[in-house]
Backbone bond lengths (Angstrom), bond angles and torsions (degrees), N, CA, C in turn:
res aa  C-N    CA-C-N  psi(-1)  N-CA   C-N-CA  omega(-1)  CA-C   N-CA-C  phi
1 M - - - 1.421 - - 1.526 107.12 -
2 Q 1.304 118.60 118.06 1.448 124.17 179.80 1.510 111.30 -100.19
3 L 1.344 117.12 117.16 1.388 121.16 -177.35 1.521 111.26 -83.60
4 K 1.302 117.83 -24.63 1.472 120.41 -178.43 1.493 111.17 -66.31
5 S 1.338 118.40 -35.61 1.481 122.00 -177.04 1.494 111.43 -72.69
6 G 1.329 118.61 -16.16 1.482 120.36 -179.19 1.513 113.97 92.51
7 K 1.334 119.86 -11.51 1.430 122.74 -179.19 1.488 110.76 -73.04
8 G 1.294 121.30 -37.24 1.472 123.83 -177.47 1.526 109.75 -79.22
9 R 1.327 117.97 -17.69 1.463 119.36 -179.96 1.506 113.94 -66.37
10 E 1.322 119.11 -24.01 1.428 119.56 174.64 1.503 112.84 -65.88
11 I 1.284 115.83 -38.95 1.466 121.46 -179.70 1.523 108.99 -68.57
12 L 1.329 116.60 -45.24 1.481 120.37 179.29 1.535 110.04 -65.33
13 G 1.302 117.01 -35.07 1.448 122.16 177.35 1.520 111.24 -60.06
14 L 1.310 114.80 -44.84 1.484 120.24 -178.67 1.528 108.56 -65.92
15 L 1.310 119.49 -40.97 1.456 121.18 179.96 1.509 110.97 -68.74
16 A 1.311 118.48 -39.52 1.517 123.26 178.12 1.512 108.12 -63.86
17 F 1.338 119.95 -41.56 1.384 124.09 179.71 1.550 111.33 -62.08
18 L 1.328 116.98 -38.54 1.474 120.37 177.07 1.481 111.30 -62.90
19 V 1.345 116.13 -43.91 1.460 118.73 -177.61 1.520 112.03 -68.48
20 V 1.336 116.93 -45.41 1.442 121.50 -179.48 1.516 110.46 -64.37
21 S 1.269 120.50 -43.58 1.460 123.85 -177.97 1.535 109.35 -66.64
22 T 1.304 118.88 -35.44 1.459 122.81 178.94 1.534 107.32 -68.43
23 V 1.287 117.48 -41.21 1.497 117.92 -177.60 1.517 110.96 -70.25
24 F 1.363 119.74 -43.52 1.431 120.68 -175.37 1.538 113.13 -79.63
25 L 1.336 116.97 -31.84 1.441 118.37 179.69 1.506 113.33 -89.46
26 G 1.310 116.28 -20.36 1.471 121.58 176.00 1.500 113.74 72.48
27 E 1.324 118.60 20.72 1.466 121.57 178.46 1.509 108.11 -115.83
28 A 1.303 113.61 130.63 1.486 121.05 -180.00 1.568 106.78 -79.62
29 P 1.331 115.44 140.11 1.480 117.90 175.99 1.537 110.93 -63.99
30 T 1.321 114.92 141.45 1.483 120.36 176.00 1.536 110.12 -88.56
31 A 1.314 113.80 178.83 1.476 120.70 -179.87 1.535 111.85 -57.45
32 I 1.345 115.08 -44.16 1.477 119.82 -177.23 1.516 109.78 -65.69
33 H 1.360 120.50 -33.15 1.422 123.32 176.47 1.490 110.71 -65.40
34 L 1.325 116.66 -44.75 1.424 122.21 179.41 1.542 113.47 -62.94
35 I 1.333 115.33 -41.34 1.452 120.71 179.39 1.504 109.31 -67.48
36 G 1.353 117.56 -44.48 1.489 118.84 174.55 1.461 115.23 -60.72
37 G 1.380 116.49 -40.91 1.472 120.61 175.87 1.518 112.38 -61.43
38 A 1.332 116.46 -41.44 1.442 121.78 -178.71 1.537 109.16 -65.30
39 L 1.315 115.56 -40.90 1.512 116.87 177.81 1.501 112.00 -66.81
40 S 1.352 116.63 -40.17 1.457 120.92 178.04 1.556 110.81 -63.05
41 L 1.329 117.14 -45.79 1.444 119.58 -179.77 1.543 109.95 -63.26
42 G 1.316 115.55 -41.66 1.466 119.42 178.18 1.502 113.76 -61.38
43 G 1.353 114.66 -38.60 1.516 118.87 176.21 1.452 113.30 -66.28
44 M 1.377 114.63 -42.94 1.469 119.21 176.28 1.496 112.52 -60.44
45 W 1.364 114.95 -43.52 1.464 117.45 -176.69 1.537 109.31 -65.59
46 L 1.303 116.21 -43.71 1.525 118.68 177.40 1.539 111.84 -61.26
47 G 1.357 116.96 -40.85 1.460 118.13 178.44 1.496 113.64 -67.32
48 L 1.280 116.95 -40.86 1.484 122.53 176.30 1.512 111.33 -64.62
49 R 1.323 115.65 -39.25 1.455 120.65 -178.95 1.511 110.05 -67.01
50 R 1.356 115.33 -47.36 1.477 118.08 179.06 1.527 110.32 -65.85
51 G 1.283 119.23 -33.42 1.469 121.11 179.44 1.533 109.52 -65.89
52 T 1.326 115.86 -39.87 1.468 118.70 179.59 1.507 111.19 -69.17
53 E 1.337 119.74 -39.64 1.460 124.29 176.25 1.506 109.99 -62.92
54 A 1.337 118.74 -41.27 1.441 118.53 -177.77 1.521 111.94 -71.78
55 S 1.324 117.28 -35.58 1.467 119.28 178.49 1.513 111.48 -71.58
56 S 1.348 118.16 -33.16 1.435 119.65 176.29 1.492 111.44 -68.74
57 G 1.329 117.14 -33.15 1.478 119.30 177.56 1.505 113.12 -69.82
58 Q 1.376 115.80 -33.51 1.416 119.15 179.38 1.562 110.33 -71.64
59 S 1.360 116.96 -37.59 1.418 119.72 179.05 1.548 111.27 -68.88
60 E 1.313 115.98 -28.92 1.520 117.59 177.56 1.550 108.34 -72.55
61 Q 1.329 116.87 -38.09 1.433 116.83 -179.27 1.542 111.18 -70.36
62 A 1.372 118.06 -29.92 1.452 121.90 178.78 1.497 109.58 -70.05
63 A 1.389 116.74 -34.02 1.450 119.38 -179.56 1.568 113.61 -69.29
64 R 1.333 114.18 -23.63 1.454 117.04 178.80 1.466 110.12 -74.51
């Protein structure tokens, strides 16, 4: 996960939002929140991973 490129910042932003909202609202996340969050993070990770693979493939074709 590269934070300099900005792609990993979305995931960190989601995690920071979870912590801040828990502190200010005073409500602990339930099991369904954790499951939904895990699915969201997994989807973001897959999307970012596929985006990285696609862009690396395009740069390899441009180099040829």
